[in-house]
FILOMAR-163862 format. One record per residue (C-alpha): residue number from 1; residue in three letters; x, y, z. Coordinates in nm, 2 decimals. Last residue first. Layout:
N
[NUM, "ALA", [X, Y, Z]] ...
***
This chain:
249
[249, "UNK", [0.37, -0.80, -2.93]] [248, "UNK", [0.34, -0.80, -2.56]] [247, "UNK", [0.49, -1.10, -2.34]] [246, "UNK", [0.39, -1.13, -2.00]] [245, "UNK", [0.57, -1.06, -1.70]] [244, "UNK", [0.59, -1.14, -1.32]] [243, "UNK", [0.44, -1.49, -1.34]] [242, "UNK", [0.27, -1.61, -1.00]] [241, "UNK", [0.26, -1.57, -0.65]] [240, "UNK", [0.32, -1.24, -0.53]] [239, "UNK", [0.57, -1.09, -0.28]] [238, "UNK", [0.53, -0.76, -0.13]] [237, "UNK", [0.77, -0.53, 0.08]] [236, "UNK", [0.61, -0.23, 0.23]] [235, "UNK", [0.75, 0.12, 0.37]] [234, "UNK", [0.48, 0.28, 0.62]] [233, "UNK", [0.34, 0.61, 0.67]] [232, "UNK", [0.04, 0.62, 0.88]] [231, "UNK", [-0.20, 0.89, 1.02]] [230, "UNK", [-0.45, 0.82, 1.27]] [229, "UNK", [-0.78, 1.02, 1.40]] [228, "UNK", [-0.93, 0.98, 1.72]] [227, "UNK", [-1.21, 1.16, 1.92]] [226, "UNK", [-1.27, 1.03, 2.30]] [225, "UNK", [-1.60, 1.12, 2.48]] [224, "UNK", [-1.51, 1.03, 2.85]] [223, "UNK", [-1.75, 0.90, 3.16]] [222, "UNK", [-1.69, 0.85, 3.52]] [221, "UNK", [-1.67, 0.60, 3.73]] [220, "UNK", [-1.57, 0.54, 4.14]] [219, "UNK", [-1.40, 0.24, 4.29]] [218, "UNK", [-1.11, 0.41, 4.45]] [217, "UNK", [-0.86, 0.31, 4.19]] [216, "UNK", [-1.07, 0.49, 3.94]] [215, "UNK", [-1.32, 0.30, 3.68]] [214, "UNK", [-1.34, 0.49, 3.35]] [213, "UNK", [-1.63, 0.47, 3.09]] [212, "UNK", [-1.53, 0.54, 2.78]] [211, "UNK", [-1.77, 0.71, 2.48]] [210, "UNK", [-1.65, 0.71, 2.14]] [209, "UNK", [-1.61, 0.94, 1.84]] [208, "UNK", [-1.56, 0.74, 1.53]] [207, "UNK", [-1.22, 0.68, 1.36]] [206, "UNK", [-1.11, 0.86, 1.05]] [205, "UNK", [-0.79, 0.66, 0.96]] [204, "UNK", [-0.55, 0.83, 0.73]] [203, "UNK", [-0.30, 0.61, 0.54]] [202, "UNK", [0.03, 0.66, 0.33]] [201, "UNK", [0.20, 0.40, 0.17]] [200, "UNK", [0.58, 0.32, 0.02]] [199, "UNK", [0.65, 0.05, -0.17]] [198, "UNK", [0.86, -0.26, -0.28]] [197, "UNK", [0.77, -0.53, -0.53]] [196, "UNK", [0.91, -0.93, -0.57]] [195, "UNK", [0.77, -1.17, -0.83]] [194, "UNK", [1.10, -1.15, -1.05]] [193, "UNK", [1.24, -0.84, -0.91]] [192, "UNK", [1.22, -0.44, -0.85]] [191, "UNK", [0.84, -0.42, -0.91]] [190, "UNK", [0.79, -0.06, -0.79]] [189, "UNK", [0.51, 0.03, -0.57]] [188, "UNK", [0.33, 0.39, -0.49]] [187, "UNK", [0.07, 0.42, -0.24]] [186, "UNK", [-0.24, 0.66, -0.12]] [185, "UNK", [-0.47, 0.64, 0.15]] [184, "UNK", [-0.82, 0.62, 0.33]] [183, "UNK", [-0.94, 0.48, 0.63]] [182, "UNK", [-1.28, 0.45, 0.79]] [181, "UNK", [-1.39, 0.36, 1.13]] [180, "UNK", [-1.41, 0.12, 1.42]] [179, "UNK", [-1.30, 0.11, 1.78]] [178, "UNK", [-1.18, -0.14, 1.98]] [177, "UNK", [-1.10, -0.01, 2.34]] [176, "UNK", [-0.94, -0.17, 2.65]] [175, "UNK", [-1.14, -0.06, 2.93]] [174, "UNK", [-1.08, 0.24, 3.10]] [173, "UNK", [-0.85, 0.28, 3.37]] [172, "UNK", [-0.82, 0.56, 3.66]] [171, "UNK", [-0.58, 0.71, 3.90]] [170, "UNK", [-0.28, 0.54, 3.83]] [169, "UNK", [0.05, 0.75, 4.02]] [168, "UNK", [0.25, 0.97, 3.78]] [167, "UNK", [0.42, 1.16, 4.09]] [166, "UNK", [0.29, 1.50, 4.04]] [165, "UNK", [0.05, 1.50, 3.75]] [164, "UNK", [-0.18, 1.24, 3.85]] [163, "UNK", [-0.24, 0.93, 3.60]] [162, "UNK", [-0.58, 0.92, 3.40]] [161, "UNK", [-0.53, 0.57, 3.15]] [160, "UNK", [-0.69, 0.48, 2.79]] [159, "UNK", [-0.58, 0.20, 2.58]] [158, "UNK", [-0.66, 0.17, 2.19]] [157, "UNK", [-0.71, -0.16, 1.99]] [156, "UNK", [-0.80, 0.02, 1.63]] [155, "UNK", [-1.03, -0.09, 1.37]] [154, "UNK", [-1.01, 0.08, 0.98]] [153, "UNK", [-1.27, 0.00, 0.68]] [152, "UNK", [-1.23, 0.11, 0.32]] [151, "UNK", [-1.02, 0.30, 0.07]] [150, "UNK", [-0.74, 0.31, -0.12]] [149, "UNK", [-0.56, 0.51, -0.41]] [148, "UNK", [-0.28, 0.35, -0.62]] [147, "UNK", [0.03, 0.41, -0.86]] [146, "UNK", [0.21, 0.12, -0.98]] [145, "UNK", [0.57, 0.11, -1.14]] [144, "UNK", [0.67, -0.26, -1.29]] [143, "UNK", [0.47, -0.16, -1.67]] [142, "UNK", [0.32, 0.18, -1.62]] [141, "UNK", [0.06, 0.08, -1.38]] [140, "UNK", [-0.28, 0.30, -1.27]] [139, "UNK", [-0.44, 0.21, -0.96]] [138, "UNK", [-0.77, 0.14, -0.76]] [137, "UNK", [-0.76, -0.03, -0.43]] [136, "UNK", [-1.00, -0.17, -0.19]] [135, "UNK", [-0.94, -0.20, 0.17]] [134, "UNK", [-0.98, -0.39, 0.50]] [133, "UNK", [-0.72, -0.21, 0.73]] [132, "UNK", [-0.66, -0.33, 1.09]] [131, "UNK", [-0.49, -0.18, 1.40]] [130, "UNK", [-0.29, -0.22, 1.72]] [129, "UNK", [-0.15, -0.10, 2.05]] [128, "UNK", [-0.27, 0.28, 2.02]] [127, "UNK", [-0.20, 0.43, 2.34]] [126, "UNK", [-0.35, 0.75, 2.51]] [125, "UNK", [-0.30, 0.95, 2.83]] [124, "UNK", [-0.49, 1.19, 3.02]] [123, "UNK", [-0.28, 1.36, 3.30]] [122, "UNK", [-0.45, 1.49, 3.63]] [121, "UNK", [-0.40, 1.76, 3.88]] [120, "UNK", [-0.49, 2.01, 3.60]] [119, "UNK", [-0.85, 1.91, 3.57]] [118, "UNK", [-1.04, 2.12, 3.30]] [117, "UNK", [-0.74, 2.12, 3.10]] [116, "UNK", [-0.60, 1.79, 3.15]] [115, "UNK", [-0.23, 1.76, 3.13]] [114, "UNK", [-0.15, 1.59, 2.82]] [113, "UNK", [-0.06, 1.25, 2.69]] [112, "UNK", [0.13, 1.04, 2.43]] [111, "UNK", [0.14, 0.69, 2.30]] [110, "UNK", [0.17, 0.49, 1.96]] [109, "UNK", [0.31, 0.16, 1.99]] [108, "UNK", [0.16, -0.06, 1.73]] [107, "UNK", [0.10, -0.40, 1.59]] [106, "UNK", [-0.02, -0.42, 1.26]] [105, "UNK", [-0.30, -0.61, 1.04]] [104, "UNK", [-0.35, -0.56, 0.70]] [103, "UNK", [-0.63, -0.70, 0.47]] [102, "UNK", [-0.59, -0.60, 0.06]] [101, "UNK", [-0.85, -0.60, -0.23]] [100, "UNK", [-0.73, -0.51, -0.55]] [99, "UNK", [-0.79, -0.31, -0.92]] [98, "UNK", [-0.53, -0.23, -1.15]] [97, "UNK", [-0.57, -0.01, -1.47]] [96, "UNK", [-0.31, -0.02, -1.74]] [95, "UNK", [-0.48, -0.28, -1.93]] [94, "UNK", [-0.69, -0.48, -1.73]] [93, "UNK", [-0.47, -0.58, -1.38]] [92, "UNK", [-0.61, -0.82, -1.13]] [91, "UNK", [-0.46, -0.75, -0.78]] [90, "UNK", [-0.52, -1.01, -0.46]] [89, "UNK", [-0.43, -0.91, -0.10]] [88, "UNK", [-0.23, -1.02, 0.22]] [87, "UNK", [-0.08, -0.76, 0.42]] [86, "UNK", [0.17, -0.77, 0.75]] [85, "UNK", [0.28, -0.60, 1.05]] [84, "UNK", [0.51, -0.33, 1.22]] [83, "UNK", [0.41, 0.01, 1.40]] [82, "UNK", [0.65, 0.30, 1.53]] [81, "UNK", [0.55, 0.55, 1.76]] [80, "UNK", [0.32, 0.84, 1.82]] [79, "UNK", [0.03, 0.98, 2.04]] [78, "UNK", [-0.06, 1.33, 2.00]] [77, "UNK", [-0.26, 1.50, 2.22]] [76, "UNK", [-0.59, 1.68, 2.29]] [75, "UNK", [-0.73, 1.90, 2.56]] [74, "UNK", [-0.95, 1.84, 2.86]] [73, "UNK", [-1.24, 1.98, 2.74]] [72, "UNK", [-1.54, 2.04, 2.99]] [71, "UNK", [-1.91, 1.88, 3.08]] [70, "UNK", [-2.04, 1.77, 2.78]] [69, "UNK", [-2.36, 1.56, 2.87]] [68, "UNK", [-2.36, 1.20, 2.90]] [67, "UNK", [-2.64, 1.15, 3.21]] [66, "UNK", [-2.33, 1.08, 3.42]] [65, "UNK", [-2.16, 1.43, 3.33]] [64, "UNK", [-1.90, 1.42, 3.04]] [63, "UNK", [-1.55, 1.49, 3.01]] [62, "UNK", [-1.43, 1.58, 2.67]] [61, "UNK", [-1.11, 1.44, 2.56]] [60, "UNK", [-0.91, 1.50, 2.19]] [59, "UNK", [-0.69, 1.21, 2.04]] [58, "UNK", [-0.46, 1.26, 1.75]] [57, "UNK", [-0.29, 0.93, 1.68]] [56, "UNK", [0.05, 0.91, 1.50]] [55, "UNK", [0.23, 0.66, 1.30]] [54, "UNK", [0.55, 0.55, 1.19]] [53, "UNK", [0.69, 0.25, 1.00]] [52, "UNK", [0.66, -0.12, 0.87]] [51, "UNK", [0.51, -0.33, 0.63]] [50, "UNK", [0.56, -0.72, 0.55]] [49, "UNK", [0.43, -0.88, 0.27]] [48, "UNK", [0.14, -1.14, 0.10]] [47, "UNK", [0.06, -1.14, -0.26]] [46, "UNK", [-0.21, -1.29, -0.46]] [45, "UNK", [-0.24, -1.23, -0.87]] [44, "UNK", [-0.24, -0.97, -1.09]] [43, "UNK", [0.02, -0.70, -1.11]] [42, "UNK", [0.18, -0.83, -1.46]] [41, "UNK", [0.53, -0.65, -1.57]] [40, "UNK", [0.55, -0.62, -1.95]] [39, "UNK", [0.83, -0.79, -2.12]] [38, "UNK", [0.83, -0.63, -2.49]] [37, "UNK", [0.85, -0.88, -2.81]] [36, "UNK", [0.98, -0.74, -3.11]] [35, "UNK", [0.86, -0.96, -3.43]] [34, "UNK", [1.18, -1.13, -3.60]] [33, "UNK", [1.23, -1.02, -3.97]] [32, "UNK", [1.08, -1.20, -4.22]] [31, "UNK", [1.28, -1.45, -4.46]] [30, "UNK", [1.25, -1.48, -4.81]] [29, "UNK", [1.43, -1.73, -4.96]] [28, "UNK", [1.68, -1.62, -5.24]] [27, "UNK", [1.56, -1.79, -5.58]] [26, "UNK", [1.73, -2.11, -5.71]] [25, "UNK", [1.92, -2.06, -6.03]] [24, "UNK", [1.77, -2.18, -6.35]] [23, "UNK", [1.65, -1.84, -6.45]] [22, "UNK", [2.01, -1.71, -6.44]] [21, "UNK", [2.11, -2.01, -6.69]] [20, "UNK", [1.80, -1.91, -6.92]] [19, "UNK", [1.91, -1.54, -6.93]] [18, "UNK", [2.32, -1.64, -6.97]] [17, "UNK", [2.27, -1.89, -7.28]] [16, "UNK", [2.25, -1.62, -7.54]] [15, "UNK", [2.53, -1.44, -7.39]] [14, "UNK", [2.70, -1.71, -7.42]] [13, "UNK", [2.63, -1.83, -7.78]] [12, "UNK", [2.69, -1.44, -7.88]] [11, "UNK", [3.05, -1.48, -7.71]] [10, "UNK", [3.13, -1.83, -7.89]] [9, "UNK", [3.04, -1.70, -8.22]] [8, "UNK", [3.29, -1.41, -8.18]] [7, "UNK", [3.57, -1.65, -8.04]] [6, "UNK", [3.50, -1.89, -8.34]] [5, "UNK", [3.48, -1.58, -8.60]] [4, "UNK", [3.82, -1.45, -8.50]] [3, "UNK", [4.02, -1.79, -8.49]] [2, "UNK", [3.88, -1.82, -8.84]] [1, "UNK", [4.06, -1.50, -8.91]] 
***
């Protein structure tokens, strides 16, 4: 009986002491879960790159009188070929909007000809040997994918010749022509590695009508009014200076 009473008393004492002992135990420390950090591509910064592709120049010739009046249409032709060049620019990003400026210079070999509608014994020839673009850009970015439109000034280096339709002998040449106009375009670019991006671009050049003076091999002169537009499709590879990503919480 004494043993039963002793055990009972011990259990009662232990039950009374348990809450106090639990209170004396150190509380489990609270640890906040780490915040999620997403890596976001930043298009801001200077960049340089190379490009290459294809172009086509639409050329329409009109023969003029010595006084500059319209005489006869000589027809139109497409001067097509390849192009390669480089670009340098700067972009800055505000949210999902991207703004930029760029200068591009390309060598080109766009050549074409047609038999003159007014003077079938002659063939008129056009060649674009190079062009430059000076543009502003406005784009929308989804992380490392960028869509943009562009516009600005364009310049082309052109060469014009008149040959004999039979035998292809040179009959007349014009001074090499530097022609200024405007350009609009659209492009898409993808950042595929730190600081590197690849893209594709389409541009249309609206070049001014221009009167060119030709000198014949016999020393005579005549004038032609030549209208020109250019379409370009190029692939591009750019390297951007600076960090390619920023942390977003």
